[in-house]
PLY file of the C-alpha trace (Angstrom):
ply
format ascii 1.0
element vertex 85
property float x
property float y
property float z
element edge 84
property int vertex1
property int vertex2
end_header
-14.96 1.33 -1.98
-16.46 -1.13 -4.48
-13.24 -3.19 -4.43
-13.44 -3.52 -0.63
-17.15 -4.38 -0.76
-16.48 -7.07 -3.39
-13.63 -8.51 -1.31
-15.91 -8.88 1.70
-18.65 -10.41 -0.48
-16.14 -12.90 -1.92
-15.23 -14.04 1.60
-11.76 -12.53 1.49
-11.45 -12.35 5.27
-9.24 -14.91 6.98
-9.33 -15.21 10.74
-7.77 -18.62 11.27
-4.24 -18.30 9.90
-1.60 -20.32 11.70
1.40 -18.13 10.97
3.98 -16.03 12.78
5.81 -14.31 9.91
4.89 -12.33 6.82
6.03 -15.02 4.40
3.73 -17.66 5.90
0.83 -15.24 6.28
1.18 -14.12 2.69
1.53 -17.69 1.38
-1.58 -18.88 3.24
-3.54 -15.81 2.15
-2.63 -16.24 -1.51
-3.38 -19.97 -1.37
-6.82 -19.12 0.00
-7.37 -16.75 -2.92
-6.37 -19.51 -5.37
-8.75 -21.97 -3.70
-11.60 -19.45 -3.91
-10.94 -18.79 -7.59
-9.87 -15.19 -6.96
-6.28 -15.68 -8.11
-4.86 -17.83 -10.89
-2.52 -20.43 -9.39
0.09 -19.56 -12.02
0.21 -15.97 -10.73
0.49 -16.84 -7.04
4.31 -16.80 -7.00
4.37 -13.59 -9.02
2.14 -11.84 -6.47
4.06 -13.32 -3.52
7.42 -12.14 -4.91
6.10 -8.68 -5.79
4.75 -8.12 -2.29
7.89 -9.46 -0.62
10.08 -7.27 -2.88
7.97 -4.28 -1.81
8.37 -5.22 1.86
12.16 -5.44 1.46
12.27 -1.90 0.09
10.20 -0.50 2.93
7.87 -2.19 5.37
4.17 -1.55 5.05
3.72 -1.97 8.80
1.62 0.79 10.34
1.97 -0.28 13.96
-0.04 -2.13 16.63
0.20 -5.36 14.55
-1.31 -3.66 11.50
0.25 -3.73 8.04
-0.93 -3.18 4.48
1.29 -5.37 2.30
0.72 -4.49 -1.32
2.21 -4.32 -4.79
1.16 -3.11 -8.21
1.24 -5.67 -11.01
0.33 -5.15 -14.64
-0.16 -8.92 -14.92
-3.35 -8.79 -12.83
-6.65 -7.88 -14.46
-8.25 -6.43 -11.32
-7.29 -5.45 -7.77
-7.10 -8.27 -5.22
-7.90 -7.63 -1.57
-7.72 -9.98 1.37
-8.11 -9.25 5.09
-6.69 -11.34 7.86
-6.61 -11.09 11.56
0 1
1 2
2 3
3 4
4 5
5 6
6 7
7 8
8 9
9 10
10 11
11 12
12 13
13 14
14 15
15 16
16 17
17 18
18 19
19 20
20 21
21 22
22 23
23 24
24 25
25 26
26 27
27 28
28 29
29 30
30 31
31 32
32 33
33 34
34 35
35 36
36 37
37 38
38 39
39 40
40 41
41 42
42 43
43 44
44 45
45 46
46 47
47 48
48 49
49 50
50 51
51 52
52 53
53 54
54 55
55 56
56 57
57 58
58 59
59 60
60 61
61 62
62 63
63 64
64 65
65 66
66 67
67 68
68 69
69 70
70 71
71 72
72 73
73 74
74 75
75 76
76 77
77 78
78 79
79 80
80 81
81 82
82 83
83 84
């Protein structure tokens, strides 16, 4: 719960994405995290590829336009959370 609370405090909620596919949504979301200092720019591609690899194995879509794309990376020091709608 603390991770979610911190994400909201850090402004990790995006409501103005101009995207129609997961790749663009993910890219814009990660770029926002870089700009906010939540993600090192050098790790952006690593995170993007890990999430997309996970999506290729099995989709994280729940239904009704809801999905929880995620991946586990030893290269990150702490969990990263971003919401978008």
